[in-house]
C-alpha positions in Angstrom: 0.1 0.1 0.0 2.9 2.5 0.9 4.8 1.6 -2.1 1.8 2.3 -4.2 0.9 5.2 -3.1 4.6 6.5 -3.5 4.8 5.2 -6.7 1.8 7.7 -7.6 3.4 10.6 -5.4 7.1 10.1 -7.3 5.5 9.7 -11.1 3.3 12.7 -10.7 6.4 14.9 -9.2 9.9 13.9 -8.9 11.4 14.6 -5.4 13.3 13.2 -2.5 12.1 10.2 -0.8 11.7 12.5 2.5 9.5 15.0 0.9 7.3 11.9 -0.6 7.5 10.4 2.8 5.8 13.7 4.3 3.0 13.3 1.7 2.5 10.0 2.8 2.4 10.7 6.0 -1.2 12.3 5.6 -2.3 8.8 4.9 -0.2 7.2 7.7 0.2 9.8 10.5 1.5 7.2 13.0 4.6 6.6 11.0 7.6 8.7 10.6 8.2 10.3 7.3 11.6 9.5 7.0 10.7 5.7 7.4 7.9 6.2 5.0 10.4 7.7 2.7 12.6 4.5 3.5 10.2 2.3 2.3 10.0 3.9 -1.0 13.7 3.1 -1.4 13.3 -0.2 -0.5 10.6 -1.4 -2.4 10.6 0.6 -5.6 13.3 0.8 -8.2 14.1 4.5 -8.2 16.5 6.7 -10.2 18.3 9.5 -9.0 17.7 12.4 -11.2 20.6 14.6 -12.5 21.8 17.2 -11.5 22.6 16.3 -7.9 26.1 17.6 -7.4 27.2 20.8 -9.3 30.3 22.5 -8.8 31.5 23.4 -5.5 27.8 22.9 -4.5 25.5 19.8 -3.7 22.1 19.3 -4.3 19.4 17.4 -3.0 18.6 13.9 -4.1 15.7 13.8 -6.3 14.0 10.5 -7.3 11.4 9.1 -9.5 10.4 5.4 -10.7 12.3 3.9 -13.2 9.3 3.2 -15.2 8.7 7.1 -15.1 12.1 7.7 -16.0 12.4 5.2 -18.7 8.7 5.9 -20.1 7.9 2.0 -20.2 7.2 -0.8 -17.7 10.2 -2.2 -16.2 11.6 -5.8 -17.5 13.0 -8.5 -15.8 16.3 -9.7 -17.3 17.6 -13.1 -17.5 20.4 -13.5 -14.7 23.0 -14.9 -17.9 21.9 -11.7 -19.8 22.8 -9.5 -16.9 26.1 -11.0 -16.6 26.7 -10.9 -20.3 25.5 -7.3 -20.3 28.3 -6.8 -17.4 31.1 -8.3 -19.0 30.5 -6.7 -22.3 30.7 -3.4 -20.5 33.5 -3.9 -18.0 35.2 -7.0 -19.5 36.3 -10.2 -17.5 37.5 -9.4 -14.0 39.6 -12.1 -13.5 43.1 -12.2 -11.8 44.7 -14.0 -14.9 43.9 -11.1 -17.2 45.7 -8.1 -15.4 47.8 -8.8 -12.5 48.7 -6.2 -10.3 51.6 -4.2 -11.2 54.9 -4.7 -9.4 55.5 -1.7 -6.9 58.8 -0.5 -5.3 57.9 0.8 -1.8 60.4 2.9 0.4 61.8 2.1 3.5 59.1 2.6 6.4 56.5 2.6 4.1 52.9 2.8 5.4 51.5 -0.2 3.6 53.7 -2.3 6.0 53.8 -0.2 9.1 50.4 1.4 9.8 48.3 -1.5 9.7 47.4 -3.4 12.9 47.1 -6.6 10.5 49.9 -6.7 8.0 49.1 -10.3 6.5 47.1 -8.7 3.3 50.6 -7.8 1.8 53.5 -9.9 4.1 53.5 -13.1 6.0 54.2 -12.8 9.8 57.6 -14.6 9.8 59.0 -12.2 7.1 57.8 -9.0 8.9 61.3 -8.5 10.7 63.0 -8.7 7.3 61.2 -5.3 6.0 60.3 -3.7 9.3 64.1 -2.6 9.6 63.7 0.1 7.0 64.6 -2.0 4.1 62.7 -0.7 0.8 60.2 -3.6 -0.3 59.0 -4.8 -4.0 55.6 -6.0 -4.0 54.8 -8.7 -6.7 50.8 -9.5 -7.0 50.3 -7.3 -4.2 52.7 -9.3 -1.8 55.9 -8.7 -0.2 58.3 -10.9 -2.6 61.8 -9.1 -2.4 63.8 -6.4 -0.5 66.2 -4.0 -2.8 68.9 -1.4 -2.5 70.0 1.4 -4.2 73.8 1.2 -4.6 76.6 4.2 -4.5 76.7 3.5 -8.2 72.9 4.6 -8.2 71.9 0.7 -9.5 69.1 -1.0 -7.8 69.9 -4.8 -6.6 66.7 -6.9 -5.8 67.1 -9.7 -3.1 64.0 -12.1 -3.9 62.3 -13.8 -0.7 61.2 -16.2 -3.2 61.4 -17.8 -6.6 59.5 -15.9 -9.0 58.1 -17.0 -12.4 60.2 -15.7 -15.3 57.3 -13.1 -15.9 57.3 -11.5 -12.7 61.1 -11.5 -12.3 60.9 -9.6 -15.5 57.8 -7.2 -14.6 60.4 -6.6 -11.2 63.5 -5.5 -13.4 61.3 -3.2 -15.8 59.8 -1.3 -12.6 63.6 -1.1 -11.2 64.9 0.1 -14.7 62.0 2.4 -14.5 63.2 3.8 -11.1 66.4 4.0 -12.1 65.9 6.0 -15.5 63.9 8.4 -12.9 67.0 8.7 -10.5 69.1 9.8 -13.3 66.8 12.6 -14.3 
C-alpha cells in the first residue's frame, strides 16, 4: 500500500524520498516521514535524477520511478543475460587477465607499518626482514623481495622466493623505470 501510494507521488512529481514520505504521512500519520520514505527506497526501483552535485555545491537527491524515467514498464532481465551485459561493458574480472603491477615501496612505507594486520601484504615470519627500514618490492600485491640502491645508483633486488620469469621481468622493468627516474 505504501509503495503504491509512493509510486503515484514520485511519478506525479519527482522529489526526495523524505518529501514523498511527508506526503505519505497524511495517510499514515502514526509513521515517521523518514521511515515512509525509506519504504519507497526499499520497495520501488528508483532513479536519482541529475544534476545532484554541481561545481562546488551539492543538491538534494530527487527521485522518480524507473518506469517514469524510462517511459515504459520495467522488464525483468535473465541473470545470464545480465552477467553477459556486465562483462560486455566492463570486461572479465579475472586475476589472470590483469595481475597487479609490481610496486617498489620505500623504507618505512605505511603499507607495511601503518596496519595492525599486515598479513594482506606480508607473512608474519617475514615482517622482521622488512620492518628494519628496507625498501621492498610487492609482486602480485605481496612482499616478494627487498631492494637497495648502490653507490653507483643501480638497484639490487634480493628475492625472498623464486618468482616465475614473467614476474622477474616485471620486477626488473620496474627497477629500470626507477633508475631512469633517478638519473633525471
